Structures are given as structure tokens and as C-alpha cells.
C-alpha positions as CSV (number, residue, x, y, z in Angstrom):
1,M,11.9,9.7,-0.1
2,E,11.4,8.8,-3.5
3,E,8.4,6.5,-5.3
4,N,9.4,4.2,-8.5
5,A,7.6,1.3,-10.2
6,K,10.0,-1.9,-10.8
7,Q,9.2,-5.1,-12.5
8,G,7.6,-7.4,-9.8
9,S,8.5,-11.0,-9.4
10,G,6.5,-13.1,-12.0
11,A,4.3,-10.5,-14.1
12,G,3.7,-7.1,-13.0
13,L,4.9,-4.0,-11.8
14,T,5.3,-2.9,-8.3
15,F,5.2,0.6,-6.9
16,V,7.9,1.1,-4.7
17,H,8.0,3.6,-1.6
18,R,10.5,4.3,0.9
19,H,10.1,5.4,4.8
20,R,12.9,6.3,6.9
21,V,12.4,5.3,10.5
22,T,11.7,8.0,13.0
23,Y,12.4,8.4,16.9
24,S,8.6,9.3,17.6
25,E,7.5,5.9,15.6
26,C,9.8,3.4,17.8
27,T,9.0,2.0,21.7
28,I,11.4,2.8,24.1
29,G,12.9,-0.8,23.2
30,N,14.2,0.6,19.5
31,H,11.5,-1.3,17.8
32,V,9.0,0.1,15.5
33,Y,5.6,0.1,17.3
34,Y,3.4,-2.5,15.8
35,A,0.2,-0.3,14.8
36,R,2.6,2.4,12.6
37,Y,3.2,0.0,10.1
38,W,-0.9,0.5,9.0
39,D,0.1,4.1,9.0
40,W,3.4,3.5,6.6
41,L,0.6,1.2,4.7
42,E,-1.7,3.8,4.0
43,A,1.0,6.8,2.9
44,A,2.7,4.3,0.6
45,R,-1.1,3.6,-1.2
46,G,-1.9,7.4,-1.4
47,E,1.7,8.0,-3.2
48,W,0.8,5.1,-5.3
49,F,-2.4,6.2,-6.2
50,R,-1.5,9.7,-6.7
51,A,1.3,8.3,-9.1
52,L,-1.2,6.7,-11.0
53,G,-2.8,10.1,-11.4
54,C,-6.0,8.7,-9.4
55,A,-5.4,10.7,-6.1
56,F,-7.7,9.4,-3.6
57,A,-9.2,13.3,-2.6
58,K,-9.6,13.6,-6.8
59,L,-11.3,10.1,-6.5
60,Q,-13.5,11.4,-3.4
61,E,-14.2,14.7,-5.3
62,E,-15.5,12.6,-7.9
63,G,-17.5,10.5,-5.1
64,F,-15.7,7.6,-4.7
65,L,-14.2,6.3,-1.2
66,F,-11.9,3.2,-0.4
67,P,-12.2,2.0,2.8
68,V,-10.2,-0.7,4.7
69,I,-12.6,-3.8,5.1
70,E,-10.3,-6.7,5.8
71,A,-6.4,-6.5,6.7
72,R,-3.3,-8.4,7.6
73,I,-0.2,-7.9,8.6
74,R,2.6,-10.8,9.6
75,Y,5.5,-9.3,11.3
76,R,8.8,-11.0,10.2
77,N,11.5,-8.7,11.9
78,P,11.6,-5.3,13.8
79,A,12.0,-2.3,12.1
80,R,14.5,0.4,14.3
81,Y,14.8,4.1,14.3
82,D,16.7,5.8,11.1
83,E,16.4,2.7,9.4
84,I,15.3,2.4,5.3
85,I,12.5,0.7,5.1
86,R,11.6,-0.1,1.1
87,I,7.5,-0.8,0.8
88,E,6.5,-2.5,-2.2
89,L,2.9,-2.9,-3.0
90,W,0.8,-4.4,-6.3
91,A,-2.6,-5.0,-6.8
92,T,-4.5,-8.4,-6.9
93,E,-7.3,-8.7,-9.6
94,P,-10.1,-5.9,-9.1
95,R,-13.4,-7.3,-8.8
96,R,-16.5,-5.2,-9.2
97,S,-16.7,-3.2,-6.2
98,F,-13.4,-4.5,-4.6
99,L,-9.6,-3.6,-4.5
100,E,-6.9,-6.1,-3.2
101,V,-3.6,-4.7,-2.4
102,E,-0.5,-7.2,-1.3
103,S,2.4,-5.7,-0.1
104,V,6.3,-6.1,1.9
105,G,8.4,-4.1,3.6
106,I,12.0,-4.9,3.1
107,R,15.0,-3.1,5.2
108,E,17.7,-1.7,2.8
109,P,20.0,-2.1,2.1
110,E,20.4,-5.3,3.8
111,E,17.4,-6.6,2.2
112,T,15.8,-8.3,5.2
113,P,12.4,-9.1,5.3
114,I,10.4,-6.8,7.7
115,F,6.6,-7.5,7.3
116,T,4.3,-9.0,4.5
117,A,0.8,-7.6,4.9
118,W,-3.1,-7.7,2.6
119,T,-5.9,-4.6,2.0
120,R,-8.9,-5.4,1.1
121,H,-10.9,-2.6,-0.2
122,L,-14.8,-1.7,-0.9
123,C,-15.0,0.6,-3.4
124,A,-18.1,3.3,-2.6
125,G,-19.5,6.2,-3.0
126,L,-20.2,9.4,-0.6
127,D,-23.6,7.2,0.7
128,N,-20.9,4.1,1.8
129,R,-23.0,2.0,-0.8
130,P,-20.9,0.1,-2.8
131,R,-19.9,1.0,-6.7
132,R,-18.0,-0.1,-9.6
133,L,-14.3,0.6,-9.5
134,P,-14.1,4.0,-11.7
135,E,-12.3,3.1,-15.1
136,K,-9.9,5.2,-15.2
137,L,-8.3,3.4,-12.0
138,A,-8.8,0.2,-13.5
139,T,-6.7,0.9,-16.1
140,A,-4.2,2.6,-14.4
141,L,-3.6,-0.7,-12.0
142,R,-4.2,-3.0,-15.0
143,P,0.1,-2.8,-15.0
144,Y,0.3,-4.0,-11.2
145,L,-1.7,-6.5,-11.4
146,R,-0.7,-10.0,-10.2
147,Q,-2.4,-13.4,-9.3
148,S,-2.7,-13.7,-5.2
């Protein structure tokens, strides 16, 4: 599905990733199993960084890792098989070694909110010690910054 950036509410851009719910992601009750939303967020972040020219694989080759060290999600409405979910992501002000990503999931075309989520990432070296965010990434993220 296509990804793109759009003007977010207030200042800053929002990265947009769309996902069509697969049958394998659903329970017998035809709603997405709660843990699958984390997979969607991981995929959306990966596509966002790739679009920024900062693919995770390339950053890792340069000695940077971005493990999730804290996360929360609020489930608002169930997502079901074959629905299109628009996942919107943006960053809050990055700190020396940390990056926070906020996101929402919205069912299209009805615009029904599905979830809100937040993840905090440590910028670490391959030795798992904190490192300053790479300047290339910090610069690429600036248009997507919002106050939380």
C-alpha cells in the first residue's frame, strides 16, 4: 500500500502508512488480535524511516540501533478482516539519545479511530550503550516534529 506524508494537525508533517487487515491477523471473532497492532506499528516506522532516507538496516550498518524501551497503546475500536487501516506517525522533540513516536490508526473510508499509540526508542550503539541521534536522522525528522 502507498505511504506518504501529509500536513498534520497543527505544526508538522505526518507520515502515512496503509495496511489491509489479513485473515491471519484476526481471531475467530473476526477482530484483530491485540498484539498484531505492534507489528503494524513496527512496519509503519520502518517504512517511515526508509522514506526519510534513514532505513533501519543502513543505520545499523552505521552502528545505530533503536530498540523500543517503552510503549503504550489504547484500543478504541476493533479492526476486522480486509479493512484498510491508515496509520499516521509523527515524532515528538527528540532528546540526545531518545526518540518518541506517536501514532494513530484510522479505519478508511469511515475515519473510525482504531487505536492511539506511543513508543519511546533509545538510540544505542551495537554495544547497546546510548548514543546521540545521528544528525542525518535528526534533520530528516524535523518536519515531522510535534509537541506532545
